[in-house]
C-alpha positions as CSV (number, residue, x, y, z in Angstrom):
1,M,43.1,17.1,-1.8
2,T,41.0,14.2,-0.4
3,K,38.4,15.1,2.2
4,K,38.6,13.4,5.5
5,S,34.9,12.9,5.9
6,V,31.6,13.2,4.0
7,T,28.2,14.4,5.1
8,F,25.8,11.7,4.2
9,G,22.1,12.5,4.3
10,A,19.0,10.3,4.5
11,V,15.3,10.8,4.6
12,G,12.4,8.4,5.0
13,D,9.4,7.4,2.9
14,I,8.6,9.3,-0.3
15,A,5.4,8.7,-2.1
16,F,4.1,10.7,-5.1
17,S,0.6,9.3,-4.9
18,G,-2.7,10.6,-3.6
19,H,-2.9,14.2,-2.4
20,T,0.9,14.7,-3.0
21,G,0.7,13.5,-6.6
22,A,-2.3,15.8,-7.3
23,Q,-0.5,18.8,-5.8
24,M,2.6,18.1,-7.9
25,L,0.4,18.1,-11.0
26,E,-1.2,21.4,-10.0
27,H,1.8,23.3,-8.6
28,G,4.8,21.6,-10.3
29,P,6.9,18.6,-9.6
30,M,9.2,20.4,-7.1
31,W,6.2,21.3,-4.8
32,P,7.0,18.6,-2.2
33,F,10.6,19.8,-1.7
34,E,10.3,23.6,-1.9
35,L,10.3,24.2,1.9
36,V,13.2,21.9,2.8
37,R,15.6,22.3,-0.2
38,P,18.1,24.5,1.9
39,E,18.4,21.7,4.4
40,L,18.7,19.0,1.8
41,R,21.6,20.8,0.3
42,R,23.6,20.2,3.5
43,A,24.1,16.6,2.4
44,E,26.9,15.8,0.1
45,L,25.3,12.5,-0.8
46,L,21.5,12.2,-0.3
47,F,19.5,9.0,0.2
48,G,15.8,8.5,0.0
49,N,13.3,5.6,0.4
50,M,11.0,5.3,-2.6
51,E,7.5,4.1,-1.6
52,S,5.4,4.8,-4.7
53,V,5.8,3.6,-8.2
54,S,5.5,5.2,-11.6
55,I,3.7,3.6,-14.6
56,P,4.3,4.1,-18.3
57,P,1.7,5.7,-20.6
58,S,0.9,2.2,-22.0
59,F,-0.1,0.8,-18.7
60,P,-3.7,-0.6,-18.8
61,R,-5.9,1.9,-17.0
62,R,-8.3,-0.8,-15.9
63,L,-5.5,-2.6,-14.1
64,I,-4.5,0.4,-11.9
65,D,-5.0,-0.6,-8.3
66,P,-6.8,2.3,-6.6
67,K,-5.4,1.2,-3.3
68,G,-1.8,1.1,-4.5
69,L,0.8,3.8,-4.1
70,I,0.9,4.6,-7.8
71,S,1.9,8.1,-8.8
72,P,-0.1,10.1,-11.4
73,V,3.0,12.1,-12.1
74,P,4.9,10.8,-15.2
75,G,8.0,8.8,-14.0
76,P,10.6,11.0,-15.9
77,V,9.1,14.1,-14.3
78,S,9.1,12.9,-10.7
79,A,12.6,11.4,-11.2
80,A,13.9,14.7,-12.5
81,A,12.3,16.5,-9.4
82,L,14.1,14.1,-7.1
83,R,17.4,14.8,-8.8
84,E,16.9,18.5,-8.7
85,A,16.0,18.3,-5.0
86,G,19.5,16.7,-4.5
87,F,18.8,13.0,-4.3
88,D,21.7,10.8,-5.4
89,F,20.3,7.4,-4.4
90,M,16.9,5.8,-3.9
91,N,16.1,2.6,-2.2
92,L,13.5,0.6,-4.1
93,A,13.3,-2.4,-1.8
94,A,9.8,-1.6,-0.3
95,N,6.5,-3.4,0.2
96,H,4.8,-1.2,-2.4
97,V,7.3,-1.7,-5.2
98,L,4.9,-4.2,-6.9
99,D,1.8,-2.1,-6.6
100,A,1.8,-1.9,-10.4
101,G,3.4,-5.3,-10.9
102,R,6.7,-5.9,-12.7
103,V,6.0,-3.2,-15.2
104,G,5.7,-0.5,-12.5
105,M,8.8,-1.7,-10.7
106,E,11.0,-1.7,-13.8
107,H,9.6,1.6,-15.1
108,T,10.3,3.3,-11.8
109,R,13.8,2.1,-11.7
110,R,14.5,3.1,-15.3
111,C,13.2,6.6,-14.8
112,L,15.3,7.2,-11.7
113,E,18.4,5.9,-13.3
114,A,17.8,7.9,-16.5
115,A,17.7,11.0,-14.3
116,G,21.1,10.2,-12.8
117,I,19.9,8.6,-9.5
118,A,21.4,5.3,-8.5
119,T,19.1,2.6,-7.2
120,A,19.3,-0.8,-5.5
121,G,17.1,-3.4,-3.9
122,V,15.0,-4.8,-6.8
123,G,15.7,-7.1,-9.8
124,R,14.4,-9.8,-12.0
125,T,16.1,-12.3,-9.7
126,Q,17.1,-12.3,-6.0
127,R,20.8,-12.3,-7.1
128,E,20.2,-9.1,-9.1
129,A,18.1,-7.5,-6.4
130,R,20.9,-8.1,-3.9
131,R,23.6,-6.4,-6.0
132,M,25.5,-3.5,-4.3
133,A,25.3,-0.1,-5.8
134,V,28.4,2.1,-5.4
135,L,28.7,5.9,-5.4
136,E,31.8,8.0,-4.8
137,R,31.8,11.3,-2.9
138,G,34.7,13.3,-1.4
139,G,37.2,10.5,-2.1
140,L,35.0,7.9,-0.3
141,A,33.3,4.9,-2.0
142,F,29.8,4.4,-0.6
143,G,28.2,1.0,-1.1
144,F,24.4,0.4,-0.8
145,L,22.7,-2.9,0.0
146,C,18.9,-2.7,0.2
147,Y,16.3,-5.2,1.4
148,A,12.6,-5.5,2.3
149,E,10.8,-8.0,4.4
150,D,8.3,-10.4,2.9
151,T,4.8,-9.0,3.7
152,N,1.2,-9.7,2.9
153,Y,1.8,-7.8,-0.4
154,S,4.7,-9.8,-1.8
155,L,3.7,-13.2,-0.5
156,G,7.1,-14.7,-1.1
157,H,7.2,-13.9,-4.8
158,V,10.9,-14.2,-5.8
159,R,11.0,-13.2,-9.5
160,H,10.8,-9.5,-10.3
161,C,10.7,-8.4,-6.7
162,H,12.7,-6.7,-4.0
163,A,15.6,-8.3,-2.3
164,Y,14.3,-10.3,0.7
165,Y,15.4,-9.3,4.1
166,T,16.7,-12.1,6.2
167,L,19.5,-11.8,8.6
168,E,21.4,-14.6,6.8
169,N,21.1,-12.8,3.4
170,V,22.3,-9.4,4.8
171,L,25.2,-10.8,6.8
172,E,26.3,-12.8,3.7
173,D,26.2,-9.7,1.5
174,V,27.9,-7.5,4.1
175,E,30.8,-10.0,4.5
176,R,31.1,-10.2,0.7
177,H,31.2,-6.4,0.1
178,R,32.5,-4.7,3.3
179,R,36.1,-4.6,2.0
180,D,35.1,-3.3,-1.4
181,V,33.9,0.2,-0.2
182,D,34.8,2.7,2.4
183,V,31.3,3.2,3.8
184,L,28.8,0.4,3.5
185,V,25.1,1.5,3.9
186,V,22.5,-1.1,4.5
187,S,18.8,-0.2,4.1
188,I,16.1,-2.5,5.5
189,H,12.4,-2.0,4.9
190,A,10.8,-4.2,7.6
191,D,8.8,-4.7,10.8
192,L,5.4,-3.7,12.1
193,E,4.1,-0.1,11.5
194,F,3.7,2.8,14.0
195,M,5.7,1.3,16.8
196,P,7.8,3.8,18.9
197,T,10.6,1.1,19.0
198,P,11.7,-1.6,16.7
199,S,10.7,-5.2,17.4
200,V,13.2,-7.2,19.5
201,P,14.3,-9.3,16.5
202,R,14.9,-6.2,14.2
203,R,16.7,-4.3,17.0
204,D,19.0,-7.3,17.6
205,N,19.5,-7.9,13.8
206,F,20.4,-4.3,13.1
207,R,23.0,-4.3,15.8
208,E,24.5,-7.6,14.5
209,I,24.6,-6.1,10.9
210,A,26.4,-3.1,12.2
211,R,29.0,-5.2,14.1
212,A,29.4,-7.3,10.9
213,G,30.7,-4.3,9.0
214,A,27.8,-2.0,7.9
215,R,28.8,1.5,8.7
216,I,25.3,2.9,8.5
217,V,22.1,0.9,8.9
218,L,18.8,2.6,7.9
219,G,15.3,1.3,8.8
220,H,12.0,2.0,7.0
221,H,8.4,0.9,7.0
222,P,7.1,1.9,10.5
223,H,6.0,5.3,9.1
224,V,7.1,7.0,12.3
225,P,10.6,7.9,13.5
226,Q,12.3,5.5,15.9
227,G,15.5,5.9,17.9
228,A,19.1,5.9,16.7
229,E,22.2,4.5,18.4
230,L,25.9,4.1,17.8
231,V,27.0,0.4,17.7
232,G,30.8,0.4,17.8
233,A,32.0,2.5,14.8
234,S,28.6,2.3,13.1
235,L,25.3,4.2,13.3
236,V,21.9,2.4,13.4
237,A,18.8,4.5,12.7
238,C,15.9,2.2,13.3
239,S,13.2,4.2,11.3
240,L,13.4,7.5,9.5
241,G,9.6,7.8,9.3
242,N,7.7,9.6,6.5
243,F,9.2,12.4,4.4
244,V,6.9,13.1,1.5
245,F,3.8,11.2,2.4
246,D,0.0,11.7,2.8
247,A,0.3,11.7,6.6
248,H,-3.1,13.5,7.0
249,T,-5.2,12.8,4.0
250,S,-4.5,9.0,4.2
251,R,-7.0,7.6,6.6
252,Y,-4.6,4.8,7.4
253,M,-1.9,7.3,8.4
254,R,-4.2,9.7,10.2
255,E,-5.8,6.9,12.3
256,N,-2.3,5.8,13.4
257,G,-1.0,9.4,14.1
258,P,0.0,11.8,15.3
259,H,3.6,10.8,14.8
260,T,3.1,9.8,11.2
261,A,3.6,13.5,10.3
262,D,6.9,13.7,12.3
263,S,9.8,13.8,9.8
264,L,13.5,14.4,9.7
265,L,16.7,14.6,7.7
266,L,19.4,12.5,9.1
267,L,22.9,14.0,8.5
268,V,25.9,11.7,9.2
269,D,29.5,12.9,9.3
270,V,31.4,9.7,8.3
271,D,34.9,8.8,7.3
272,R,36.6,5.5,6.3
273,R,36.9,4.3,9.9
274,R,33.9,5.5,11.9
275,I,30.9,7.8,12.4
276,R,32.3,11.1,13.5
277,G,28.9,12.5,14.5
278,F,25.2,12.7,13.4
279,E,22.3,15.2,13.5
280,R,18.6,14.9,13.0
281,V,17.1,18.0,11.4
282,P,13.4,18.0,12.4
283,F,10.6,18.5,9.9
284,R,6.8,18.3,10.2
285,I,4.5,17.3,7.4
286,G,1.9,20.1,7.3
287,E,-1.9,19.8,7.2
288,P,-3.6,20.0,3.8
289,P,-3.4,21.8,1.5
290,G,0.3,22.3,2.5
291,Q,0.8,18.5,3.1
292,R,4.6,18.5,2.6
293,P,7.7,18.5,4.9
294,A,8.6,21.9,6.4
295,P,11.4,22.9,8.8
296,L,10.5,23.5,12.4
297,A,11.6,26.5,14.5
298,G,11.3,27.7,18.1
299,R,9.3,25.6,20.5
300,A,8.1,23.2,17.8
301,R,11.7,22.4,16.8
302,A,12.7,22.0,20.4
303,G,9.8,19.7,21.0
304,M,10.6,17.5,18.1
305,L,14.2,17.2,19.1
306,A,13.1,16.2,22.6
307,R,10.9,13.6,21.0
308,F,13.9,12.2,19.1
309,R,16.0,12.0,22.3
310,Q,13.1,10.2,24.0
311,L,13.0,7.7,21.2
312,D,16.7,7.1,21.7
313,R,16.2,6.4,25.4
314,W,13.3,4.0,24.7
315,L,15.6,2.2,22.2
316,A,18.3,1.8,24.9
317,D,15.7,0.5,27.4
318,D,15.7,-3.3,26.8
319,A,12.7,-3.9,29.1
320,F,10.6,-1.2,27.3
321,V,11.5,-2.6,23.9
322,R,10.5,-6.1,24.9
323,R,7.3,-4.9,26.7
324,T,6.2,-2.9,23.6
325,W,6.9,-5.7,21.2
326,R,5.0,-8.2,23.3
327,A,2.0,-5.9,23.6
328,V,1.8,-5.2,19.8
329,A,2.3,-8.9,19.0
330,R,-0.7,-9.8,21.3
331,E,-2.9,-7.2,19.6
332,H,-2.0,-8.5,16.1
333,L,-3.0,-12.0,17.2
334,A,-6.3,-10.6,18.5
335,V,-7.0,-8.9,15.1
336,Y,-6.3,-12.1,13.2
337,I,-8.5,-14.2,15.5
338,R,-11.4,-11.8,14.9
339,R,-10.7,-11.8,11.1
340,A,-10.5,-15.6,11.1
341,A,-13.9,-15.9,12.8
342,A,-15.5,-13.5,10.4
343,D,-14.0,-15.3,7.4
344,L,-15.0,-18.7,8.6
345,D,-18.6,-17.6,8.7
346,E,-18.5,-15.9,5.4
347,H,-16.1,-18.0,3.3
348,G,-15.6,-21.3,5.1
349,L,-12.6,-23.2,6.5
350,D,-10.7,-23.7,3.2
351,H,-10.5,-19.9,2.8
352,V,-9.2,-19.4,6.3
353,I,-6.5,-22.1,5.8
354,E,-5.4,-20.9,2.4
355,D,-5.5,-17.2,3.2
356,L,-5.1,-16.3,6.9
357,V,-3.3,-19.4,8.1
358,A,-0.9,-19.3,5.1
359,R,-0.2,-15.7,5.7
360,L,0.5,-16.3,9.4
361,C,2.8,-19.2,8.9
362,L,4.5,-18.3,5.6
363,V,4.9,-14.5,5.5
364,A,8.0,-13.3,7.3
365,E,6.5,-10.2,8.7
366,N,3.7,-12.2,10.4
367,R,6.0,-15.0,11.5
368,S,8.0,-12.4,13.4
369,W,5.2,-11.3,15.7
370,L,3.7,-14.7,15.8
371,G,7.0,-16.0,17.2
372,E,6.7,-13.4,20.0
373,V,3.2,-14.7,20.8
374,L,4.6,-18.2,20.9
375,R,7.3,-17.1,23.3
376,A,4.7,-15.6,25.6
377,A,2.7,-18.9,25.5
378,D,5.9,-20.8,26.2
379,E,6.6,-18.7,29.3
380,Y,3.0,-19.2,30.5
381,W,3.4,-23.0,29.9
382,E,6.6,-23.1,31.9
383,V,4.8,-21.5,34.8
384,Q,2.1,-24.2,34.6
385,R,4.7,-26.9,34.8
386,R,5.8,-25.7,38.3
387,H,2.3,-25.8,39.9
388,D,1.5,-28.2,42.7
389,I,-0.4,-31.1,41.2
390,T,-0.5,-33.2,44.4
391,H,-4.3,-33.6,44.3
392,Q,-5.3,-32.4,40.9
393,R,-4.2,-32.9,37.3
394,P,-2.2,-30.0,35.7
395,L,-5.1,-28.9,33.5
396,T,-7.5,-28.5,36.4
397,V,-4.9,-26.6,38.4
398,A,-4.2,-24.3,35.5
399,N,-7.9,-23.6,34.9
400,R,-8.4,-22.8,38.6
401,I,-5.6,-20.3,38.7
402,R,-6.7,-18.7,35.5
403,E,-10.3,-18.2,36.8
404,A,-8.9,-16.7,40.0
405,A,-6.8,-14.3,37.9
406,R,-9.9,-13.2,35.9
407,A,-11.9,-12.7,39.0
408,S,-9.2,-10.2,40.2
409,N,-9.4,-8.3,36.9
410,F,-5.9,-9.4,35.9
411,S,-5.4,-8.4,32.2
412,G,-1.9,-9.5,31.4
413,R,1.3,-7.5,31.2
414,G,1.3,-6.8,27.5
415,H,-2.3,-5.8,27.3
416,S,-2.1,-3.4,30.2
417,V,0.9,-1.7,28.7
418,V,-1.1,-1.0,25.5
419,K,-4.0,0.4,27.4
420,R,-1.9,2.6,29.7
421,C,0.2,3.9,26.8
422,A,-2.8,4.7,24.7
423,A,-4.6,6.6,27.5
424,T,-1.8,8.7,29.0
425,P,1.5,8.9,27.1
426,R,4.2,9.4,29.8
427,P,8.0,9.6,29.9
428,D,8.2,5.9,30.6
429,C,5.6,4.8,28.1
430,G,5.5,5.0,24.3
431,P,2.5,5.6,22.1
432,S,0.5,2.5,21.3
433,S,-1.1,3.7,18.0
434,S,0.6,0.7,16.3
435,V,-2.2,-1.6,17.6
436,K,-5.1,0.5,16.2
437,R,-5.0,-0.8,12.6
438,F,-2.5,-2.8,10.5
439,G,-2.1,-4.4,7.2
440,G,-4.3,-1.9,5.3
441,D,-3.5,0.3,2.3
442,K,-1.9,3.6,2.8
C-alpha cells in the first residue's frame, strides 16, 4: 500500500574537521551523532549539508591548508558514520568544497556514494553539477537540486566546482525537473553569515523558487538558524544553522555567537501536492569536550522553540528584514574600506585593484551586499535632487545639510540599528553579530 505522505528530515552544516575530527578519531566515528540518533530516526529520508572535505591517503601533506575544513578522519570511515546515523542524501554545493582542491571534492563525493549516500551539487562541469539526484521513499520520488553562491573562496572557478547559485539557473532547473518527481527539494548555500534574517534578495529569490515548483527550499551558510515560512504549497527554511560543527572551539564561530551553537532537525510531513506540516526539533551544540549536538529539554527546549518562532516573525516583517540587510551591508563596506586603506599602504594600488576591487565587483556574494549599499546611496542622491538650490549649487547645499546632521549626532538608520541590536537584543530587534567579522576561515 502506497503511503500518503513521507517525513522528510534535514539538518544544517556538518564538518568533521578541527575539534570534531579529533574527537571522532579518539572516541569513534559515531561520536558526533550519539546523542541525537533517536531524533534522526524519525526522518524517513534524511538530508545533510556537507561542509568539510575528505582527502585520500596519497594527498600531499605539504599542500593541506591548515585553515581549510579538511577532515582528519578517513573518508570511507566518516561516510559510513553518516550512513549509520541515517543520512540518505548530502548536499556538496558549499563554499568549502574546494578546500582540498579538485582531489578533495571528488574523493568526498566518491566516499559518500560508496557508502550508499546520494549527493548532488558538484561536478567537473556546471552541467554535471546542476544534475538532479533522485531518491524514492514511501512511494514518492524526491528530486534534489543543489547550488552554492560564488564567494571569495571559489572566485568564479567553473570547472570542478559546485553548481553556481543564480536565480536564473535555479528557475531554469526547477522548470526542467518539477514534473519529473513528486517532491522537488532545492538546497542553496548562500548569503552573508550570522544574520538573523536572510538578505532581501535571497528572501525574495527563495519565495520565487518555491512558487516556481520547488516543494522544499533549504538554506545554508549563515551558520545560525533563520526563520521558516510556507509559500503556497511549499516550505522555505532560510537557514538550518550548524549541526555538527566547532561552534565553540572555532574562534570565528565563537566571536559571532551565541547562536552559532543553536541547532535543529527540520521534520517535514510532505505528500505529492503540499506540505502537510513541519516541526523543528531543537538541539544545542555543547561546550567542549562535548561539542556535539544534543537534544534540549524543559526550559532550554522551550526557550529554543521560542527563538525559532521569533525568527519566523522577523522573516515575516518586511521592514525588519530590509533594515537588517541595510545595516549589515553598510558594515561590510566599512570593513572593505579599512582593508583597502591598509592594503594600499602595504601592497600598493595594483594589489587593491586586482584583489579587493575584483572581489567586490566580480564575486556574487559581494555584489549582493554592494548592491544594497548602492541602493542606499541612490536613495540619498534622490533626496539631494529635491533640495532648494535657489541661491547655492547642489553640492554646497548637500554639504551644508550633511554638516548639520553630523552636528546633531545623526548616525544613519542602518548604523543605529546595528548598535541598538548589539547592545540590547529586544523583541523588535535581532542580534547583530553578523557585523563583527566576516570572510574568515572557520
